[in-house]
C-alpha positions as CSV (number, residue, x, y, z in Angstrom):
1,X,159.6,40.9,21.5
2,X,159.2,37.2,20.7
3,X,157.5,35.1,23.4
4,X,159.3,32.2,24.9
5,X,158.7,28.7,23.9
6,X,156.7,26.5,26.2
7,X,157.6,23.0,26.7
8,X,155.5,20.3,28.7
9,X,157.7,18.1,30.6
10,X,156.4,14.8,32.4
11,X,158.7,14.2,35.4
12,X,158.4,10.7,36.8
13,X,160.3,10.7,40.0
14,X,159.4,9.0,43.5
15,X,161.3,11.4,45.7
16,X,159.3,14.4,46.4
17,X,162.4,16.5,47.3
18,X,164.1,15.8,44.0
19,X,161.0,16.4,42.2
20,X,160.6,19.8,43.9
21,X,164.1,20.6,43.1
22,X,163.8,19.9,39.4
23,X,160.6,22.1,39.3
24,X,162.4,25.0,41.0
25,X,165.4,24.8,38.5
26,X,163.1,24.8,35.4
27,X,160.9,27.5,36.8
28,X,164.1,29.7,37.0
29,X,164.9,28.9,33.3
30,X,165.5,32.1,31.2
31,X,165.2,31.1,27.6
32,X,162.1,28.9,27.7
33,X,159.0,28.2,29.9
34,X,158.6,24.7,31.2
35,X,155.4,23.2,32.3
36,X,156.3,20.2,34.7
37,X,153.7,17.5,35.5
38,X,154.8,15.2,38.1
39,X,154.0,11.5,38.9
40,X,155.6,9.5,41.8
41,X,155.7,6.0,40.0
42,X,155.9,4.6,36.3
43,X,152.2,3.5,36.0
44,X,150.6,6.7,37.1
45,X,153.1,8.4,34.8
46,X,152.0,6.4,31.8
47,X,148.4,7.2,32.7
48,X,149.3,10.9,32.4
49,X,151.3,10.3,29.3
50,X,148.3,8.7,27.7
51,X,146.3,11.9,28.0
52,X,148.7,13.6,25.6
53,X,150.2,17.2,25.6
54,X,153.6,16.1,26.7
55,X,157.0,17.1,25.0
56,X,159.5,15.1,27.0
57,X,159.6,12.6,29.7
58,X,162.3,13.2,32.5
59,X,162.5,9.7,34.1
60,X,164.1,8.6,37.3
61,X,165.7,5.1,36.6
62,X,164.8,3.7,40.1
63,X,161.1,3.8,40.9
64,X,158.8,1.7,43.1
65,X,157.3,-0.2,40.2
66,X,160.3,-0.2,37.9
67,X,164.1,-0.3,38.1
68,X,167.0,0.3,35.7
69,X,165.9,0.6,32.0
70,X,162.5,-1.2,32.5
71,X,160.7,2.2,32.8
72,X,162.5,3.5,29.7
73,X,161.6,0.3,27.7
74,X,157.9,0.7,28.8
75,X,157.6,4.3,27.7
76,X,159.3,3.5,24.4
77,X,156.4,0.9,23.9
78,X,153.7,3.4,24.5
79,X,155.2,6.4,23.1
80,X,158.1,5.6,20.8
81,X,158.4,9.1,19.3
82,X,158.6,10.9,22.6
83,X,162.0,12.0,23.7
84,X,163.2,10.6,27.2
85,X,166.0,12.0,29.3
86,X,167.0,9.7,32.3
87,X,167.6,11.0,35.8
88,X,169.9,9.0,38.2
89,X,171.6,9.3,41.4
90,X,174.7,7.4,40.1
91,X,177.4,8.8,37.8
92,X,178.1,5.7,35.6
93,X,179.0,6.1,32.1
94,X,178.3,2.5,31.4
95,X,174.6,3.0,32.4
96,X,174.5,6.2,30.3
97,X,175.6,4.2,27.3
98,X,173.1,1.5,27.8
99,X,170.4,4.1,28.1
100,X,171.2,5.9,25.0
101,X,171.4,2.4,23.2
102,X,168.1,1.6,24.5
103,X,166.4,4.6,23.1
104,X,166.9,7.5,25.7
105,X,168.1,10.9,24.3
106,X,170.2,11.9,27.2
107,X,171.3,11.3,30.8
108,X,171.5,13.4,33.9
109,X,173.1,12.9,37.2
110,X,171.0,14.3,40.2
111,X,173.9,15.4,42.2
112,X,175.4,17.4,39.3
113,X,172.2,19.2,38.2
114,X,172.1,23.0,37.8
115,X,169.3,25.1,36.3
116,X,171.1,26.2,33.1
117,X,172.4,22.8,32.3
118,X,169.0,21.0,32.9
119,X,166.9,23.6,31.0
120,X,169.5,23.6,28.0
121,X,169.5,19.7,27.9
122,X,165.7,19.5,27.8
123,X,165.1,22.3,25.4
124,X,167.8,21.0,22.9
125,X,166.2,17.5,23.2
126,X,162.7,18.4,22.5
127,X,163.7,20.8,19.6
128,X,165.8,18.1,18.0
129,X,163.1,15.5,18.3
130,X,160.5,17.8,17.0
131,X,162.6,18.7,14.0
132,X,163.1,15.2,13.2
133,X,159.4,14.4,13.5
134,X,158.5,17.2,11.1
135,X,160.9,15.8,8.4
136,X,159.1,12.5,8.4
137,X,156.0,11.7,6.4
138,X,152.5,11.4,8.2
139,X,151.3,8.2,9.2
140,X,148.1,7.0,7.6
141,X,147.2,3.8,9.5
142,X,143.8,3.5,11.2
143,X,143.6,3.8,14.9
144,X,142.4,0.9,16.9
145,X,138.9,0.8,18.4
146,X,138.5,-0.4,22.0
147,X,134.9,-1.4,22.9
148,X,133.8,-2.2,26.4
149,X,130.7,-4.3,27.1
150,X,129.2,-3.8,30.6
151,X,126.4,-5.8,31.9
152,X,123.5,-3.8,33.6
153,X,122.9,-6.9,35.7
154,X,123.8,-10.6,35.6
155,X,122.4,-12.8,32.7
156,X,122.0,-10.0,30.0
157,X,124.2,-11.8,27.5
158,X,127.1,-9.3,27.3
159,X,129.6,-12.3,26.9
160,X,127.6,-13.8,24.0
161,X,127.3,-10.5,22.3
162,X,131.1,-9.9,22.7
163,X,131.9,-13.1,21.0
164,X,129.6,-12.8,18.1
165,X,130.6,-9.1,17.6
166,X,134.2,-9.9,17.7
167,X,133.7,-12.8,15.0
168,X,131.8,-10.2,12.8
169,X,134.4,-7.4,13.1
170,X,137.2,-9.8,12.1
171,X,135.0,-11.1,9.2
172,X,134.1,-7.6,7.8
173,X,137.1,-5.6,8.4
174,X,139.9,-8.1,7.9
175,X,141.7,-6.6,10.8
176,X,143.0,-8.4,13.8
177,X,140.6,-8.6,16.9
178,X,141.2,-9.2,20.6
179,X,138.6,-10.4,22.9
180,X,139.8,-9.5,26.6
181,X,137.9,-11.0,29.6
182,X,137.8,-8.9,32.6
183,X,134.9,-10.6,34.1
184,X,136.6,-12.9,36.6
185,X,133.4,-14.8,37.5
186,X,133.6,-18.0,35.3
187,X,135.7,-17.2,32.2
188,X,132.7,-17.7,30.1
189,X,134.2,-15.9,27.2
190,X,136.9,-18.5,26.5
191,X,134.3,-21.4,27.3
192,X,132.0,-19.9,24.5
193,X,134.9,-19.6,22.1
194,X,136.4,-22.9,22.9
195,X,139.7,-21.3,23.9
196,X,141.9,-23.5,25.9
197,X,145.1,-21.6,27.0
198,X,147.5,-21.5,29.9
199,X,147.8,-17.8,30.4
200,X,145.4,-15.1,31.6
201,X,145.1,-11.3,32.0
202,X,146.6,-11.6,35.5
203,X,149.8,-12.9,33.9
204,X,150.0,-10.0,31.5
205,X,149.2,-7.6,34.5
206,X,151.8,-9.1,36.7
207,X,154.7,-8.6,34.3
208,X,153.6,-5.4,32.4
209,X,157.1,-4.0,31.9
210,X,158.1,-7.1,29.8
211,X,155.2,-6.7,27.4
212,X,156.3,-6.8,23.8
213,X,155.0,-8.6,20.6
214,X,156.8,-12.0,21.4
215,X,155.6,-12.0,25.0
216,X,152.2,-11.2,24.2
217,X,152.0,-13.7,21.6
218,X,152.7,-16.3,24.3
219,X,149.9,-15.1,26.6
220,X,147.0,-14.9,24.2
221,X,144.8,-17.9,22.9
222,X,144.3,-17.9,19.3
223,X,140.8,-18.6,18.1
224,X,141.3,-18.6,14.3
225,X,143.2,-16.3,11.9
226,X,143.4,-12.9,13.3
227,X,141.2,-13.4,16.5
228,X,142.8,-13.8,19.9
229,X,141.5,-14.1,23.5
230,X,143.2,-13.1,26.6
231,X,141.5,-15.1,29.3
232,X,140.6,-14.1,32.8
233,X,141.6,-16.5,35.7
234,X,138.0,-17.3,36.4
235,X,136.3,-17.9,39.6
236,X,139.7,-19.0,41.2
237,X,140.8,-15.4,41.2
238,X,139.8,-13.6,44.4
239,X,138.9,-9.9,44.2
240,X,142.2,-8.9,45.9
241,X,144.1,-10.8,43.2
242,X,142.5,-8.9,40.4
243,X,145.0,-6.7,38.3
244,X,144.8,-3.1,39.1
245,X,143.0,-0.7,36.7
246,X,146.2,1.1,36.1
247,X,147.8,-2.1,34.7
248,X,144.8,-3.0,32.7
249,X,145.0,0.3,31.0
250,X,148.7,-0.1,30.4
251,X,147.8,-3.4,28.7
252,X,145.2,-1.6,26.6
253,X,147.7,1.0,25.4
254,X,150.1,-1.7,24.5
255,X,147.6,-3.9,22.5
256,X,146.2,-0.8,20.5
257,X,149.2,-1.3,18.2
258,X,148.5,-4.9,17.6
259,X,144.7,-5.0,16.9
260,X,142.2,-3.1,14.9
261,X,139.4,-3.9,17.2
262,X,139.6,-4.7,21.0
263,X,136.4,-6.0,22.7
264,X,136.4,-6.2,26.5
265,X,134.0,-8.4,28.5
266,X,133.8,-6.2,31.7
267,X,131.3,-8.0,33.7
268,X,129.1,-5.7,35.9
269,X,129.6,-2.2,37.0
270,X,132.2,-1.8,39.7
271,X,134.7,0.7,40.8
272,X,137.2,-1.4,38.8
273,X,135.1,-1.6,35.6
274,X,134.3,2.1,35.8
275,X,138.0,3.0,36.0
276,X,138.9,0.6,33.0
277,X,135.9,2.2,31.1
278,X,137.8,5.5,31.0
279,X,140.3,3.8,28.5
280,X,137.7,2.6,25.9
281,X,136.6,4.2,22.7
282,X,132.9,3.1,23.1
283,X,131.2,1.6,26.2
284,X,128.3,-0.6,25.5
285,X,125.8,-1.1,28.5
286,X,123.9,-4.4,28.0
287,X,120.5,-4.7,29.4
288,X,117.4,-6.8,29.0
289,X,113.9,-5.3,28.4
290,X,112.4,-6.5,31.8
291,X,111.6,-4.1,34.7
292,X,114.7,-5.1,36.6
293,X,117.0,-4.8,33.7
294,X,115.9,-1.2,32.8
295,X,116.0,-0.2,36.3
296,X,119.6,-1.3,36.7
297,X,120.5,0.2,33.3
298,X,119.2,3.7,34.2
299,X,121.1,3.4,37.4
300,X,124.4,2.4,35.8
301,X,124.0,5.3,33.2
302,X,123.9,7.6,36.1
303,X,126.8,6.1,38.0
304,X,128.9,6.1,34.9
305,X,128.1,9.7,34.4
306,X,129.2,10.5,37.8
307,X,132.5,8.6,37.2
308,X,133.4,10.9,34.4
309,X,132.1,8.7,31.3
310,X,130.9,11.1,28.6
311,X,127.5,10.7,27.1
312,X,129.0,10.5,23.5
313,X,131.2,7.5,24.7
314,X,128.2,5.5,26.1
315,X,125.3,3.5,24.4
316,X,122.8,0.9,25.4
317,X,122.4,-2.5,23.8
318,X,119.0,-4.1,24.6
319,X,119.1,-7.8,24.4
320,X,116.3,-10.4,24.3
321,X,113.8,-7.9,22.9
322,X,110.3,-8.9,21.7
323,X,109.2,-8.0,18.2
324,X,105.9,-6.2,19.3
325,X,105.4,-2.6,18.1
326,X,104.3,0.5,20.1
327,X,107.3,2.3,21.7
328,X,110.2,4.1,20.0
329,X,113.9,3.8,20.8
330,X,114.2,7.5,21.2
331,X,111.5,7.6,23.8
332,X,113.4,4.9,25.6
333,X,116.6,6.9,25.3
334,X,115.0,9.9,27.0
335,X,114.2,7.7,30.0
336,X,117.3,5.9,30.3
337,X,119.7,8.7,29.6
338,X,121.8,7.2,27.0
339,X,121.5,6.3,23.2
340,X,120.3,2.9,22.2
341,X,122.7,1.6,19.7
342,X,121.5,-1.8,19.2
343,X,118.3,-3.9,19.9
344,X,118.7,-7.8,19.6
345,X,115.8,-10.2,19.3
346,X,115.1,-12.8,21.8
347,X,117.2,-15.7,20.6
348,X,117.4,-17.9,23.8
349,X,115.3,-20.8,22.2
350,X,117.7,-20.7,19.1
351,X,120.8,-20.9,21.2
352,X,119.3,-23.7,23.4
353,X,118.7,-25.8,20.4
354,X,122.3,-25.2,18.9
355,X,123.7,-25.9,22.4
356,X,122.0,-29.3,22.4
357,X,123.9,-29.8,19.1
358,X,127.2,-29.1,20.8
359,X,127.7,-25.5,19.6
360,X,128.8,-23.6,22.7
361,X,128.5,-20.0,21.2
362,X,125.0,-20.8,19.8
363,X,123.4,-19.8,16.4
364,X,120.4,-17.6,15.6
365,X,119.9,-16.2,12.1
366,X,118.0,-13.1,13.4
367,X,120.5,-12.4,16.3
368,X,123.6,-12.8,14.0
369,X,122.0,-10.5,11.3
370,X,121.5,-7.8,13.6
371,X,125.0,-8.2,15.0
372,X,126.4,-8.1,11.6
373,X,124.6,-5.0,10.7
374,X,126.0,-3.3,13.9
375,X,129.5,-4.4,13.1
376,X,129.2,-3.0,9.7
377,X,128.4,0.4,11.2
378,X,131.5,0.1,13.5
379,X,133.8,-0.7,10.7
380,X,132.4,2.0,8.4
381,X,131.0,4.8,10.9
382,X,129.9,6.7,7.7
383,X,127.1,4.2,7.2
384,X,123.7,5.6,7.9
385,X,122.3,4.5,11.3
386,X,118.8,3.0,11.4
387,X,115.8,5.3,11.9
388,X,114.1,5.1,15.2
389,X,111.8,2.1,15.4
390,X,108.5,1.7,17.1
391,X,108.4,-1.3,19.5
392,X,108.0,-2.3,23.0
393,X,104.4,-1.7,23.8
394,X,104.6,-3.6,27.1
395,X,107.4,-1.1,28.2
396,X,104.9,1.6,29.1
397,X,104.1,-0.2,32.2
398,X,107.7,-1.5,32.8
399,X,109.2,2.0,32.3
400,X,106.8,3.5,34.8
401,X,108.6,1.1,37.4
402,X,112.1,1.7,35.9
403,X,111.8,5.5,36.2
404,X,111.3,5.7,39.9
405,X,114.1,7.0,42.1
406,X,117.3,4.9,41.8
């Protein structure tokens, strides 16, 4: 006897009673097994959708955070090949026609639902979509890379590193690069890059359901061919006005289709930055080599692990490092609990001299060479990583302090 097909359905419905009814009807289906995942609003539904393993979305057209076809359009942006069936309380043929024209595969009225019709509609829609997808050639485009830079403490240079790394990734890959500022302190990223714009990440987060290529182009500030910045609102933005992590993750999923590399200046560790970090490909924890910096880095590694960040997702960048020999990177990794991906020389004097010449971002040949080599490994991960180096003799005393209970 052949086993029944199993279909995974994401139900986005704010009424618990209606959600329970749909689950009961699909549980009683005879010709197929339905696994139903329920979200009570659009943004949590999109978060669940981003985790994958969904065959169809059953979407209520009236939700707390979307209304009408807004939710349909948002799902089409993030999952253009996923079938969507709309669920509504109104029997309106004009709405049904508009829904199908906008990309929905079908339309069901809540008051007319019965188990057989619901199961048959969903199964037919999924099978039709899967058959059409199987007939299309596989896509060969490169996936975008999202890199978050998080400061172990203030003043470690994460913003400067983000700017230089963004410029190198653009230069070496030829792909489009986005610099996203989520550090609401002073909008330093835009200042260093000389980016003067009118719109911020708050503008994007406040109207996420309108996001499309044209709208996004109005929000970003171009910094040369192929390099864009989405600015923060700076110090004028109070903590309660900061966009929610859900909305930022929504934006990140959208911009993945527009950029080869996305670099996020995340400021310091907080519940907000930890939640956003779950959506990045690689999280770089930036620290200096002084006792306080290493102490904070060790504590941040532990906190990020407790927040669900996997060890292979996290790496450490050591900035302002001396050139003395005597301590290995690998020994340092064992103490801090994370891989050391990049060690940058102390270039503060070079940057101070270039700032006197009016160059906001600063120039240092040694610093920029290390960033360029790091960017080359990101662009081509097959490149051999550097061998462990011996350095930091002064850290023997510093690390004894950093390894005390945090």
